[in-house]
N, C-alpha and C positions, 0 to 999 in steps of 0.2 A: 426777607422776613424769616425770623426764626420759627422753627416748628415746635409743636408740643413734643415733650420727651418721648411719649408713646409713639407719635408719628415718626420721629427720628428712628426709634427702635425698629418699627415696622419696616421703614425704608431700608435700614441696614440688613434686617432679616431677609427681606425680599431680594436684595442685591446678592446676599450670600446664597440664597436658594437658586437664583438664576445662574450664578457662577457654577454651583454644584451640578445643576441640570446640564449645563453646557459641557462640563467636564465628563459627566456620565455618557452623554451622547457621543462625545469624541471617542471615549473608550469603546463604546459599542460599535461605532463605525470602524475603528481600528481593528477590532476583533474579527470583523467580517472579511478582512483582507486575507485571511487564512495563511498568513506567513509568520505566525508566532512560533519561534523556536526557543527552547531552553535546554539546559543540560539534563539529560535523563540519567546518564551515568557520570560519575565524577571525572573520568578520564576523557573519553572522546565520544560517548554516545550522544544521539540527538533525539529530542522529542519535539513534535510539532502538532499544531492543531489544524488538521484537515488541509493538506496542501492542495493546490490547484484551484482554479476558478470555481465559484459556486455553481456555475452552469456546466462544469465538467461532467461527463458521463459517470465518473467515479463518485461524484458528490450528489447525484440526482437519484432520489428514491424512485422505485418502480411505480408506474401509474396503476391505479386500480382498474383501469381498462386495458392493461397490457394483454395482448393476445399470445397464445401459445403457438410455437412452431408446429406445423402439421405433423412433423415427425418427432415431436417432443417425447412421446412415450417410449419409442424405441431408442432414441439417443440417450435419454436419462436412464433407461434400464441397463444399458451397457456401461454407462459411466458409474452407476451405483451397484454394479454386479458384486462387488466385494462387501457391500453394506457399510462402506467407510469413506470418509474424506480425510486423507492423511494430513496432519498438521506438520508442516516443514518448519521446525523450530531450531534445529541443530545443524546437521550437515549442509542442508540447503536453506537454512534461515538467512535472511538478508541483513548483513551488517550495515548500519546506517550511522554515518559520522557527520558532525557539524564542523564547518570551517568558518573562519573569520579573517580579518586583515593580518593577523599574526601567524596564521597557519602556513607551514612550509609549502612552497610551490614547486612544481615539477613540469618538465617537458615530457609528456607521456606519448610514447610511440605505440602505434598499432602494429601487431605482428601478422594480422590477416592480410594476405595478398589478394589483389583482384577485386576488392569491394569498393574501390574508389578512395576518396580522400579521407584520411583518419579524422573522425569527429573532433579530436582534441588538437588537431593541427592549428597552430597559431595561438593557442591558449597556454597560459601558465596555470596548471591545474592544482588547486589546493588539496593536499592530502595530509591529514593530521599524523603526527608521530604515533607509531603503534598501530595504525590502521592495518587491517588484514582482510582479504576476501574470505568468504566462507570456504570450507574444505571440500564442498561438493564439486562435481565436474564443471559446473558453470563458472566457478571462481568469481562469483558476483560480489559487488561492493557498491555502495552509494555514498557520495559525499554531497552534503547540502550546504551551499554558500548563500545564506539568506541576504547578506549585504549586496551580493551581485545578482540576486534573484535567479540563481542557477542550481540545477541538480546535475552532478557529474555521475554517470552511471557506467559501470565497468562490467565487461564480460570476459572472464578468464584473465583477471588482473594478476600481476606478479611483480614483486619487488626484489631486485638484486642489488645489494649494496645501497647506493644512493639513487638508483635508477628505477623508475616504474615503467612497466609496459603493460599492455592489455591487448588481447586478441582483437577486440572491437568494443564499442560502447556507444554512448549518446550523451548529449547535453540537452536538457529540457528546462523550461521555465517553470518556476514555482507557481506562477499565476496562470499557467497555460491549461491546456485540456487534459494533460496527463497521457497524451499519445504523441509519438514522434521519435524517430531515430531507430536504431537497430540494436538496442541492448537486450531486447526480448524478441521472440519469434514473430509476434503480432505487431510490433511497433509500439506496444504499451511502455510507458515509463517503468523502469525497474522499481521505483519507489511507489508507484500507484497500486492501490489495493492491498498493500502489505499490512497485516494486522500488527499494530504497534504494542509494545510493552505497556505504555500508559493506558491504552484502550482496554487491554485485558485487566489491568489493575482497577480501572474505573468501571468495568463491566458494560461498556457501551462502545460499539464499533460503528461510527457514523458515516460509513461509505461502503461502496461495493468492494468485493474481495477479488483478489487475483488468484485464479485457479489454473492448474495444468492437468492435462489428461494424456493418456497414451493413444487416444483415438481422435486426434486432430486431423481434419480433412486435408487432403493434398490438393493444392491449387485453388482452394475456395476459402474466402474469408468474407466477413461482413463488417460494415461500419459499427463501431469506431476503429476497428483494426485497420491498419494500412498495408499489411502484407501477411504472409503465412509461411511457416516452415513445416507444415503438417505433412505426414507421409501416408495417412490412411486413405484407402479407397473403399472402405466398408460403407454400406448403405446407411449405417447408424452413426457415422462419424460426426463430430461436432466442429463447425467452422471456427477458426479463431475470430474473436470479436463477438461471438454469440454470448448472450446473457442468460445465465442460469439462475434459478431461485429455488428456495424451499417452499412448498405449497403454503400459501398464506393462510389457508383455512385450518392448518394444523395447530391445535391448541398446545402450546409449549408447556403450559402449566400442568398438564397431565403427565409430563415426562419427568423422570428423575435425572436432571441434568446438572453437572457441576457448573459453577458460575462462569468459568471461561468458555465452556462448551455452549452454555445458554446464550452468551453474548454472540458467538458465531452463528447460532441458529437464528437469533433475532435479526442479525445483519443479513443473513441469507434470505429471510422473508421480506425485509423492508427494502434492501438495496440490491440483493442478489450478488452475482459474481460474473466476471468476464473471463472467458476462456482465452488466455493470453500467451500460452506457450505449450510446447510439447513436454510431457512429463514421463517418468519411467513407470508409472502405475495408473490405475483406473482413474483416480481423482485425488488431487492434493491441493493444498492452499498455502499461500506464502505468509509466514510470520517474520517479524523482526528477530534477528539473532540477539540474544542477550550477551553482549560482549564482555560482561563482567562475571558471567557464570563460571563456576569451576569446570575444569575439563571433564567432559562426559556428562555434564548436567545441562538441562534446559534452562535452569535458573529459578530463583525463588518466586519471582512474579508469576510464572506459569504454573509451578507446582502448587502455589497457594490458591490458584484459581481452579485447581482440579485437573489440569492437564498433566499427563502422567510421564510421558517420555517423547523423544523425537519420533515423529511419524505416528503419534497417537491417532488412531482412526476415528475417534469421536463417534463410535458406533451406537451410542445412546441416542443419537439423532437418527430418525428413520429416513435414511437417504433414498429409499425407494420412492419417497414423496418429492424427489427432485423434479424440476420442470425446466424446459428450455423455451425461452421466449422467441417469438417471431423476429 
């Protein structure tokens, strides 16, 4: 039986709406997989939307009922003694590269002796042409292979001709917890917690940050860290794996903060930061290296957001309001 033209129109319209809704649902579900990569820089930079599982400690906001460590005031006082949290954007900024099926692959050897089997043993490791570790003593570099769901993380990487070596490193899963391996002192992924170029551009950092301090406890760490390389025996030392935050009662609107600095402050209140490695100063936080920036520059994205230079202390944030959680 034929239908009235209006009925046929309504049926077609409803079918189209159902198809559109299904398509939108599929897009939303796909977006929650947190594995979306796209080119941030024309050559070899990588941008991603929140790596690791949604349940990862890096992607979990601090509970409103979170308790402070009994020693919070003394630990935070020493960590904030310079009134700064230094932004590692240049010398120790983390270069992050994207790999795909066409990326050149290498047999990467580990030069560190006595640490067991090299994490890259048995893998053909994709490393884009032109990739370079940062110039700091860590020689850090990260390559993300979304197709393989892997993050290749390098500590003291070096290229000589057509051969890549690294003192040590790790391979982590993009959909994992963000903890595992030995590319950092605590066992945190070297990608985890890094403040990305796109996040500073957008003014939102939707995850916990990766911080280093020169007062990491010797022989003591707490979950989610899986180990420690800390040397400090001070009573106010901070264990690797400890979560720090900026006092959530601090009203940021009363402060004169540059956009990039405000994004850091907000993230420190909402998600906090994990102490994940020994640093050379009181407190520093990891940023993505802008691999397209001119030599000696932190890059336009950072300067446009009001960050001034490598190791900018972001002293407009009252770091004396730092807290350490239990």
